[in-house]
C-alpha positions as CSV (number, residue, x, y, z in Angstrom):
1,M,21.8,-31.9,49.6
2,K,19.9,-28.3,47.7
3,A,19.4,-28.7,43.8
4,V,20.5,-26.4,41.9
5,C,18.0,-23.9,39.9
6,F,18.8,-23.0,36.1
7,S,16.9,-20.7,34.0
8,G,15.5,-22.7,30.9
9,A,17.6,-20.9,28.5
10,L,21.2,-21.5,31.1
11,A,20.0,-25.1,30.9
12,A,19.3,-26.1,27.8
13,L,22.6,-24.6,26.9
14,I,24.6,-26.1,29.2
15,G,22.8,-29.5,28.7
16,V,21.4,-30.1,32.4
17,A,17.4,-30.4,33.0
18,V,15.4,-27.6,34.7
19,A,13.4,-29.8,38.2
20,A,10.0,-29.5,38.3
21,S,11.0,-27.9,42.1
22,C,12.6,-25.2,40.1
23,Q,10.0,-24.7,38.0
24,R,7.8,-21.5,38.7
25,P,3.7,-20.5,38.0
26,P,3.6,-17.8,35.7
27,P,2.2,-14.8,38.8
28,P,-0.8,-13.8,39.3
29,I,-3.0,-11.2,37.6
30,E,-4.2,-9.1,39.8
31,G,-7.5,-7.4,40.1
32,P,-11.0,-8.3,38.5
33,P,-10.8,-9.3,35.0
34,V,-11.5,-7.2,32.1
35,T,-14.2,-7.6,29.0
36,W,-14.2,-5.6,26.0
37,G,-15.6,-2.4,26.2
38,Q,-15.4,-2.5,30.3
39,Q,-13.3,0.5,31.4
40,P,-11.1,-0.2,34.8
41,S,-10.8,2.6,37.2
42,S,-7.7,3.5,36.3
43,A,-8.5,4.2,32.2
44,A,-11.9,5.5,33.1
45,A,-10.1,8.2,35.0
46,T,-7.3,8.9,32.4
47,G,-10.1,8.7,29.5
48,A,-7.2,5.7,28.5
49,T,-9.4,4.3,25.8
50,A,-8.7,3.6,21.5
51,D,-12.1,2.4,19.4
52,V,-11.0,-1.1,18.1
53,P,-13.2,-1.8,15.4
54,G,-15.2,-5.0,15.4
55,S,-15.6,-5.1,19.0
56,A,-18.0,-4.5,20.9
57,G,-16.6,-1.0,23.1
58,P,-13.1,0.3,23.6
59,A,-10.3,-0.9,23.4
60,V,-8.3,0.4,27.7
61,L,-4.7,1.7,26.6
62,P,-2.5,0.7,29.5
63,A,-1.2,3.5,31.8
64,G,1.7,5.3,29.4
65,H,0.6,4.6,26.1
66,P,1.1,7.3,23.8
67,D,-1.9,9.4,22.9
68,I,-3.6,8.0,20.0
69,S,-6.6,10.8,18.9
70,K,-4.0,12.3,16.5
71,L,-2.9,9.8,14.4
72,Q,-4.8,9.0,10.5
73,P,-8.0,7.6,10.0
74,A,-8.6,4.9,8.5
75,V,-10.2,5.7,5.2
76,A,-12.5,4.0,2.8
77,V,-10.5,4.7,-0.9
78,D,-12.2,4.5,-3.6
79,V,-10.3,3.4,-6.6
80,G,-12.8,3.0,-9.5
81,H,-10.5,3.1,-13.0
82,I,-6.9,4.2,-12.4
83,Q,-5.6,5.1,-16.5
84,R,-2.5,2.8,-16.4
85,A,1.1,4.9,-16.3
86,D,2.6,5.7,-20.0
87,G,4.4,2.3,-20.3
88,G,3.1,1.0,-17.7
89,Q,1.7,-1.9,-15.9
90,T,-1.7,-1.9,-13.8
91,V,-2.1,-4.6,-10.1
92,A,-3.1,-6.9,-12.5
93,E,-0.1,-7.1,-14.9
94,I,2.0,-7.6,-12.3
95,Y,0.6,-10.0,-10.2
96,A,0.4,-12.8,-13.4
97,G,3.7,-11.2,-15.1
98,K,5.8,-11.7,-11.5
99,A,8.2,-15.1,-12.5
100,A,8.8,-12.4,-16.1
101,L,9.4,-9.1,-14.3
102,A,11.0,-10.7,-11.0
103,G,13.9,-8.3,-10.3
104,K,13.3,-5.6,-13.2
105,T,11.8,-2.1,-13.4
106,V,8.5,-1.9,-13.3
107,T,6.2,1.1,-13.5
108,L,2.2,1.7,-12.5
109,R,-0.6,4.2,-11.7
110,G,-2.7,3.3,-8.2
111,R,-4.3,5.7,-5.3
112,V,-2.7,5.0,-2.0
113,V,-5.2,2.6,0.7
114,K,-3.3,2.8,3.4
115,V,0.3,3.6,4.6
116,N,2.9,1.8,7.3
117,S,5.0,4.9,8.3
118,R,8.9,4.0,9.2
119,I,8.6,0.3,8.9
120,M,12.3,-0.9,8.9
121,G,13.8,1.9,8.3
122,R,11.1,3.2,4.8
123,N,7.1,3.7,4.2
124,W,4.8,0.7,2.9
125,L,2.5,2.3,0.7
126,H,-0.9,-0.5,-0.4
127,L,-1.7,0.8,-4.2
128,R,-4.7,-0.2,-6.1
129,D,-5.8,0.6,-9.9
130,G,-9.2,-1.0,-10.0
131,T,-7.1,-3.8,-11.0
132,G,-7.0,-8.0,-10.1
133,S,-9.2,-10.0,-8.0
134,E,-9.7,-10.0,-4.5
135,G,-6.3,-11.0,-2.4
136,R,-4.5,-9.6,-6.0
137,N,-5.4,-7.0,-6.0
138,D,-2.9,-4.9,-4.0
139,L,0.2,-4.0,-4.5
140,T,2.6,-3.1,-1.5
141,V,5.2,-0.6,-2.6
142,T,8.6,0.6,-0.3
143,T,9.8,3.8,-0.9
144,Q,11.8,6.4,1.5
145,A,8.7,8.5,0.2
146,M,5.6,9.1,1.2
147,A,2.3,9.8,0.2
148,R,-1.4,9.7,2.1
149,A,-4.0,7.7,1.8
150,G,-6.5,8.4,-1.0
151,D,-4.0,10.1,-2.6
152,T,-2.9,8.7,-6.6
153,V,1.2,8.3,-7.2
154,L,2.6,6.9,-10.4
155,V,5.3,4.6,-8.8
156,R,8.8,3.4,-10.4
157,G,10.5,0.3,-8.6
158,T,12.1,-2.9,-8.8
159,L,9.2,-5.7,-8.6
160,V,10.2,-8.9,-6.5
161,A,8.4,-12.5,-5.8
162,D,6.8,-14.2,-3.3
163,R,9.7,-12.3,-0.2
164,D,9.1,-13.3,3.0
165,F,10.6,-11.2,5.8
166,G,9.4,-13.4,8.2
167,S,7.0,-13.3,11.4
168,G,4.0,-13.7,8.6
169,F,5.0,-10.6,6.3
170,R,5.2,-12.1,3.1
171,Y,4.0,-10.6,-0.1
172,E,3.6,-12.5,-3.3
173,V,5.2,-9.6,-4.8
174,L,6.2,-6.2,-3.3
175,V,8.0,-3.0,-5.6
176,E,11.3,-2.0,-3.2
177,G,13.1,0.6,-3.7
178,A,10.2,2.9,-5.7
179,T,9.9,6.7,-6.4
180,V,7.2,8.2,-6.3
181,E,5.2,11.2,-7.4
182,V,1.7,11.7,-6.3
183,E,-0.1,13.4,-8.9
């Protein structure tokens, strides 16, 4: 009698157990191990590396990886103290008043310290204005507009409290659908 092997997903769907003889080990990894700071010969020939902050050397990019040399590098942004927007709130006030402000339009002025563009159909700007304590001094804004790290911006949008997108992306406060005016 020949055993019939099902994939784990199919077995779960039809309610049968996968026999130990049907389970295959993962394929072996070919080639010598590569550690941080080393380049396999194929990467050395193409120069396909990227600097990784905090690592012992450059990371090796897989063959065919898009050119990342022209991406905007991380920049240190001096926040200092940003003047409050007329009739607006500070980052610290938004965190402190999140329950009362949730669902309402908020206005704030801040300096862009980080930009993640075109994720889930929107741009994600991280703003700071020099207020707030560590962990509560950075406010994330979603928008169709664009700004660059270092820009001072005036933002108006709807405050959302305790937004969880899953996969570890949870925001205590988030300003969504914002208009952004670069000053």
